[in-house]
C-alpha positions, 0 to 999 in steps of 0.5 A: 090174091092166091094163084093156083098155077096147073098147067099140063104139058105142052105137048112137043114144046114144054113139059108140065113143070116147064110151063108151070115154071114160065107162068110162076115167073111171069106172074110173080114178076107182075103180081109180086104180092100174090101168093103162088101155088105151083101144081103142074098136072097130068092126065096119065100120059107123058109127064105123069112120072114127073108131076107126081114125083114133083109133088110127093116124096119118091125115087126115080129109077131107070131100067133097061127095057125093049123099045117098041120095035125091040130096040134097047131103051133106058126107060124112067119109072118111079117109086113113091114113099108109100111104095107105089110104082109109077110107070109111063108106057110112053117111056118104054113103048112111046111114039117119041121113041121112033123117028117118023119113018120107023113108025109101024103099028103093025110090029110096034109092042108093048113088051118093054111096058110089061117089062117095067111092070116086072121091074116094079114087081121085082122092086116089091111094089104091090100098087103100080100105076101105069100111065097110058098115052103117047103109044107107038103100039096097037097090040092090045097089050098083048106084049106087055102081057107076054113080058109078064108070062102070058103066051099068045098062041097060033093053031100050031100052038106057037107064040105069035110074033110081037106086034098088032097084026100078028094077032089076027092068027090068035087061037089060044091064050095061056095064062098058066105061066102069068106072073103069080105076083099080079094076083096080089098087086093093085094095078091102076091103068090110068087112061084119058080117053074113052074109046073101046078097043075096036070099031069106028071109035076104036084104037085102030081107026081113031089113033092108028093113023098118028102111029103110021097106019094107012087106011088098009092097015087101019082095017088089018089092025082093027081085025086083028084087035077084034080077033083078040077081043073074041079069043079073050072073051072065050077064055075069061067070060068078059067082054073088056073090049066094050069098056069105055078106055079099053082102047087106050094107047092102042089097047094097052088098057085092054090087055092089062085089065084082061090079062093082068088084073089091071082096073081102068082109072081116070088118069087126071083123077089119080094125078090129083089125088096125089098132089092133093089138088081139091085142097089147093083149088079150094084155097085158091082165088084163081086157077091158071092152066094150060096145054099145047092145043085146045080142042073140043076134047079138052073140055071133056076129061082131058086134064085142063078140062078136068081141073076147070070143072072141079074149079067151077064146082068150087066156084072159082075162075079158071084161065087157060093158056093155050098153044093154039086153039082148034076150030072144034073147040066151043067156048059156050060148052067149056068149063073156062072163064077165059082162053088166051091163045099163044098162036093166032092161028090153029097151028102150035107155035114152035119149040123155040118160041113156045116159052116166050110166047107163054111168058108174055101172055102170063105177063099180059094177063097178070098186068091187066089183073094189076091195073083192075 
């Protein structure tokens, strides 16, 4: 039996690679005759860099950049053997870089992510993949664009302060000093959500609260992004803010497309191409995946769900190990053939217990398979 082991990160408890190792150890002990193919996955969010560099030849690098509130950060990024730069925005502008009491999407900026893109350009990379997910920001990508030479000006011609709310005073966008190397660069913006930039399902209203925004701040941020969208449309002639996915990472997706020539791509599809996932699914008899919280979103575009739909098209069974299962998850509308929860409640298991619970769940499953 060939078993493909392809979990995503168990957010806050295990990386995708750690979860894959735990499952491989458990399954290997219980099914020693099985051929195991270990291929951790990501959908463009945190973990993308490790997953891709673990699958292809590449080099990990570190650059000193500004964190979401301007603090110095040593951010990891990578270059594959063919010269493609891999950047996770969370490494420079992520929520986990801030303690809960410092979260402030009004001031948080993606400037550091733009610095990473500039570092990749300095490294002669002309193919760049930026994974979006886990952001602390809500600035529509203005910070990242500013790091690449774009200017966002108020009515007096002054540069706006960084952060989301300053965009309410935006009058003009000046692209004349934008880094000219972007013109000859393929910039792929890896997203895992379909939210537009503004409105009821936009960046501010859906994701602002988890970044520290109360109800009043959410309204303020959404109005500021609407201002950015309007001025950008006047400048470029395009309504990029309406594109599905433009609201990813607090609108960083919008900014990279509107001001830096980026193109929105499915984060999972990008990762799948790097790790040769379709071939590995085809060779497998069974697919095991996993993530920290299984909910309605998982079955529609998130990494494990996208994997399972591919497996179903190839007539292969998929088992998902989930830290917890949310009430919104509908088994009858999902691509998973079996769901195994590590926690009996909707709460994720604590970090100290997650690996042990996953290992035991893997052993129990493999034991059932061994017994027929």
